[in-house]
Each structure stands twice: as structure tokens, then as C-alpha cells.
C-alpha positions in Angstrom: 18.6 -0.3 2.9 16.3 2.0 4.9 12.8 1.0 6.1 10.0 3.4 7.0 6.9 2.0 8.8 3.5 3.6 9.0 -0.1 2.8 9.8 -0.1 2.4 13.6 -2.7 3.9 15.8 -5.4 3.4 18.5 -8.2 1.0 17.8 -10.8 -0.7 19.8 -10.7 -4.5 20.4 -12.2 -6.3 17.4 -11.1 -3.6 15.0 -8.5 -3.7 12.2 -5.4 -1.8 11.2 -3.0 -2.1 8.3 0.7 -1.5 8.7 2.9 -0.6 5.8 6.7 -0.5 5.5 8.5 1.0 2.5 12.1 0.1 1.8 14.5 2.5 0.0 18.0 2.2 -1.1 19.3 -1.1 -2.5 15.9 -2.8 -2.4 17.0 -5.4 -5.0 19.1 -7.2 -2.4 16.2 -7.7 0.0 15.0 -11.3 0.4 13.0 -11.7 3.6 10.7 -9.0 5.1 8.9 -9.2 8.3 7.2 -7.7 11.3 8.2 -7.9 14.9 6.6 -6.3 18.0 7.7 -5.4 21.4 5.3 -4.8 24.3 6.4 -2.9 27.4 8.6 -5.1 29.6 8.7 -7.9 27.1 11.2 -9.1 24.5 10.8 -8.3 20.8 9.0 -11.2 19.1 8.4 -12.2 15.5 4.8 -11.5 14.4 5.1 -12.6 10.7 7.5 -12.8 7.9 7.4 -13.4 4.2 10.1 -14.6 1.8 10.7 -13.1 -1.7 8.8 -16.1 -3.2 5.8 -15.4 -1.0 6.3 -18.1 1.6 4.9 -16.9 4.9 5.4 -17.6 8.6 3.2 -16.5 11.5 3.4 -16.5 15.3 0.7 -18.8 16.7 -0.9 -15.9 18.5 -1.8 -14.1 15.3 -2.6 -16.9 12.9 -6.0 -16.4 11.3 -6.1 -12.8 12.3 -3.1 -11.2 10.7 -2.0 -11.4 7.0 1.4 -10.4 5.8 2.0 -9.5 2.1 4.6 -7.7 0.0 5.2 -5.9 -3.2 8.6 -6.9 -4.4 8.8 -4.3 -7.2 8.1 -1.5 -4.6 10.1 -3.0 -1.8 7.1 -2.8 0.5 5.7 -5.1 3.1 2.2 -4.9 4.7 0.6 -6.3 7.8 -3.2 -6.5 7.8 -4.3 -6.9 11.4 -7.9 -8.0 12.0 -9.8 -9.0 15.2 -7.3 -7.0 17.2 -7.0 -7.8 20.9 -5.6 -5.7 23.8 -2.7 -8.1 23.9 -1.6 -7.0 20.4 -0.7 -3.7 21.9 3.0 -3.1 21.1 5.5 -1.2 19.1 5.6 -2.9 15.7 8.9 -2.9 13.7 9.4 -3.9 10.2 12.6 -5.7 9.2 14.4 -7.0 6.2 17.2 -9.3 5.4 19.3 -10.0 2.3 20.2 -13.6 3.1 17.3 -16.2 3.6 17.1 -17.7 7.1 19.7 -15.2 8.4 19.2 -12.6 11.2 17.2 -9.6 10.1 19.7 -6.8 9.7 17.6 -3.9 8.5 15.1 -2.3 10.8 12.5 0.4 10.6 11.8 2.9 13.4 8.7 1.2 14.9 5.0 2.2 14.9 2.8 2.1 17.9 -0.4 0.0 17.9 -2.7 0.3 20.8 -5.8 -1.8 21.2 -8.3 -0.7 23.8 -10.7 -3.1 25.5 
């Protein structure tokens, strides 16, 4: 499974961005998909993830502002980010896993999101 993320960029605080991640290869084995982010000098953290059945999970810091969704047929996952804050600035990575509740084992290349104040 290969993952290709896109949609990052520079936006002012309060603005919106939508990230996309397209899977290729054996997409039928994918169960969970998610987004992580890593800011300079910080550890990578889970932003949101979504199971194949649509169940979602969000970091407290993004609840009410970000929405994760997926298209199982296409093997794609999206992250709609609204009301962006400077502290959302990070490299965002998409991830996928074949086994529910397991470690994410497939990773995209990362896309930079920069929110200016």
C-alpha cells in the first residue's frame, strides 16, 4: 500500500484547508486510516482517524474544527480543517493500517500546513 498526501499550504488564522490522501496498491486490505502531524521539535501526534465502518476519533485540540472522512471505494481519506490556528502548523502525514487497533504501518510522505497569525 502506498499513500500520497496533498492539499497542504499557507493559510491565515481562521482559514480553512482540506487535505487529501490517496492510497494505491492493495487498498482492499486497508481498515483504519488517519492523519498525524508533527510540529518542529515535537513528537508526532494523532490528529484524527477513521475506521472502515466510519467510526472516528479526534484529538481534543481539533474537535469541532477538523473533520475526517473517507471514500472506501477509492481508498482515500480527507481532513477538512476549519478555524485554523497558528498552533496547527505542522507537517501532516496520512497513515493506514490493515488491522483494527494496531499500529499504523503505512505512511504517506507528509504535507506542510502553515497557519500565519
